[in-house]
C-alpha positions, -999 to +999 in steps of 0.1 A: -228+665+196-190+677+194-183+644+211-202+626+189-183+639+161-156+634+173-162+599+181-173+594+145-141+615+133-120+589+156-136+555+145-146+567+109-127+533+093-150+509+113-171+507+082-171+480+045-146+454+046-129+460+082-168+458+098-174+426+084-140+411+092-140+428+128-179+406+128-167+373+115-141+377+137-164+385+165-176+350+162-146+329+153-129+340+180-159+337+210-160+301+201-127+295+193-114+307+231-137+279+247-119+249+238-085+263+238-088+271+274-079+234+279-063+221+243-034+209+256-052+192+287-077+176+262-051+160+237-031+144+271-067+131+278-067+112+242-033+099+249-010+119+244+020+141+256+041+173+256+060+157+228+030+152+208+015+184+217+049+195+200+040+175+168+004+185+161+022+220+162+049+212+143+027+193+118-004+226+122+022+252+109+041+236+086+010+231+069+008+268+071+041+276+057+030+252+028+007+275+019+016+312+024+038+315-010+007+308-030-014+328-005-001+356-012+008+352-044-028+346-055-039+377-030-017+399-050-030+388-086-064+370-082-071+393-052-083+391-018-124+382-012-127+345-030-097+331-011-110+346+026-148+338+018-145+302+003-115+286+023-129+299+058-160+271+052-134+246+050-116+253+086-155+256+097-157+220+094-122+208+101-135+209+138-158+182+134-128+154+141-116+179+165-151+176+181-153+132+174-116+127+183-110+093+196-076+098+198-053+126+199-048+113+158-075+127+146-071+159+162-036+163+145-056+153+112-082+182+120-048+206+127-037+195+091-072+202+075-078+239+090-040+252+087-041+238+049-074+262+044-058+289+058-044+292+026-064+328+030-043+344+057-019+363+038-047+378+019-065+382+048-038+406+067-032+425+031-074+430+031-069+446+068-040+466+057-059+477+021-089+490+046-071+510+071-056+548+066-020+551+077-027+570+100-056+548+118-028+515+114-025+514+149-055+520+164-073+494+141-050+465+146-050+474+187-092+479+180-092+441+166-072+431+196-094+447+221-131+431+196-111+398+199-103+402+237-138+417+244-154+383+222-131+356+238-139+370+274-168+346+276-146+320+266-129+304+295-159+310+315-179+283+292-148+261+289-148+262+328-193+257+331-191+227+300-155+211+320-173+213+355-210+205+345-203+179+316-166+164+328-133+177+307-139+149+279-173+155+268-170+191+280-144+198+254-165+178+225-191+203+235-170+231+229-157+219+198-192+215+181-199+250+194-170+262+171-178+240+141-213+262+141-203+298+150-174+289+117-199+280+098-219+316+108-184+332+100-184+318+067-212+331+053-208+369+068-174+368+050-193+361+019-207+394+020-167+410+020-161+433-014-122+432-037-099+459-018-073+449-047-072+474-076-072+455-105-080+421-097-072+396-128-098+365-135-096+339-115-080+310-133-077+276-115-054+259-143-026+291-133-040+284-096-028+247-098+012+260-115+013+289-094+034+274-066+072+272-084+061+314-092+048+318-061+076+304-041+102+326-066+082+361-061+079+348-027+116+350-018+126+379-040+101+401-026+129+409-001+151+426-024+124+453-034+111+459+001+129+482+029+156+465+046+142+476+082+109+448+070+134+424+065+152+423+099+114+432+115+106+398+102+141+385+113+126+392+149+097+382+141+111+343+133+129+345+169+095+355+193+073+330+168+098+302+177+101+315+216+057+318+223+053+286+203+080+262+218+060+272+249+023+278+243+014+246+251+032+238+281+022+266+301-012+246+313+014+215+316+038+228+334+014+245+358-003+213+367+019+190+364+051+207+381+033+241+401+009+213+407-018+243+411-043+218+421-023+189+443-002+163+433-021+146+404-023+107+411-009+086+383-029+061+392-065+079+382-076+084+346-070+119+342-103+137+337-112+115+373-082+130+391-096+150+420-064+177+419-066+179+380-099+187+382-094+214+407-062+222+384-087+228+356-113+254+381-078+274+393-068+277+352-100+291+342-100+314+368-066+329+349-071+329+318-103+349+329-081+375+345-057+374+315-089+382+288-105+408+312-066+427+311-066+422+274-097+444+269-083+472+295-051+474+278-062+473+237-077+505+232-049+526+252-021+509+240-035+513+202-037+549+208+000+548+225+016+530+193+003+556+171+013+581+192+049+577+199+059+555+175+056+514+169+094+503+175+095+511+211+063+491+219+079+459+199+111+466+222+092+465+254+069+438+245+102+415+241+117+427+273+086+423+294+087+387+286+120+381+306+098+394+343+068+376+330+089+339+322+110+342+358+078+349+377+059+315+357+086+291+363+099+299+399+059+313+409+029+300+425-007+301+419-008+338+425+023+349+408+011+325+379-022+359+372+006+382+371+029+362+350+003+354+319-008+388+320+026+402+312+027+379+289-010+389+276+000+425+274+036+420+258+019+395+228-009+425+225+013+450+218+043+429+201+009+425+171-005+456+174+029+471+165+044+447+147+015+448+116+015+487+123+051+489+110+047+461+088+019+484+067+043+515+073+071+501+060+056+474+028+042+493-004+001+482-004+011+460-042+037+441-027+019+431+011+005+396+000+039+385-014+054+395+014+033+386+040+026+351+024+068+347+023+073+361+061+044+334+070+063+306+053+093+308+070+079+324+099+057+293+104+087+270+096+105+283+126+071+283+149+067+245+137+103+240+151+097+257+181+068+236+192+083+206+186+114+213+202+094+231+230+078+194+237+108+174+235+128+196+256+103+193+281+101+156+282+136+150+278+158+171+291+134+192+319+106+208+321+118+243+333+143+244+302+123+258+268+107+281+296+142+298+303+150+299+264+120+327+260+139+353+277+177+349+259+156+347+226+133+382+233+164+400+242+178+388+213+151+401+190+148+432+210+186+438+203+181+437+169+151+459+166+165+485+188+202+483+156+186+477+128+147+484+123+140+521+110+106+535+120+095+557+087+085+595+096+046+596+097+052+614+058+072+581+050+045+561+058+034+541+031-002+543+018 
């Protein structure tokens, strides 16, 4: 009985909006991880290349950037619920274009629509922060990571099964049909959310259409009223976002065509028919399964660690972990590939939980929507530049070049956090 009481107290925040968001995330992450396992390979088979991958990434993040200021402004003025529950349906519809795409251009259009619908993203982050008590934020965000990792664990295995059973093209189309269905179910679940913003104003559609200039102004001016440490934390996020996205879609391409984990590809064969690439897809599936399992094992203890030792040290460590991970990948082999991507996964896990927790500690509740929107706007601009830069460097300079820039940027971000970000003590944290 004492153990049950302790567990109940430990996870007392696991209710209401937080629980609804967790359930919807399980559905969305489970489905989304299936096609993401082989997404770069799918785009290449539809006529793309690393530069096209970078272009799609750039358009996606520019679309995301364009909705961050109004998203944050609307979240802080009219509330979080209506944005989240309605626009999730739009994201679901966008994946029909992925499933039916005859060329990479349809992937580009689908990505554009999906990311415009993520106007709700600042409201989502704000609602999570609103729903977690300060002393449980590290655990709360880490539990989100854990649950998302658990829900996505079958993803690479299902993707591998679909690709080996139905072929790389048809398998991916089936995967995106699954995504569409699961996102629609998640959207229905999110209609049960309750508004978390006190004194939310009644929605005025004319005001919504006119809000962009005002939201842009408030999104920039908000940095004048938040703690200085929040601004430097934001700068470090810009750097790391650029670094990660620069290489995100290139890991698979480098492993297939440079490390040649399945053997040397035959340029005279179509990618879906090349035996070397078919073997590479199988091996890559095993790597992704290993990553998700490791993230499950580390999510809970890392969350507890963040709440125990603080937020700043884990962020710095997550940046420094990129250095060995990158060199193991670039100069490694199939065995070292497992170690490298696991290091990358742990780094992202630490960075996500610790950053969101420190952000929530530093920024007052009434400013979280605007700060999240502003942060998202500039972050996505940098990530768009990172995606396009990575593709161009890979194709026109050298395949290793974008990867080798990553440790330099990571160390720069760690230095910035170490010397310019102050972590508030528990009694100083914002509610």
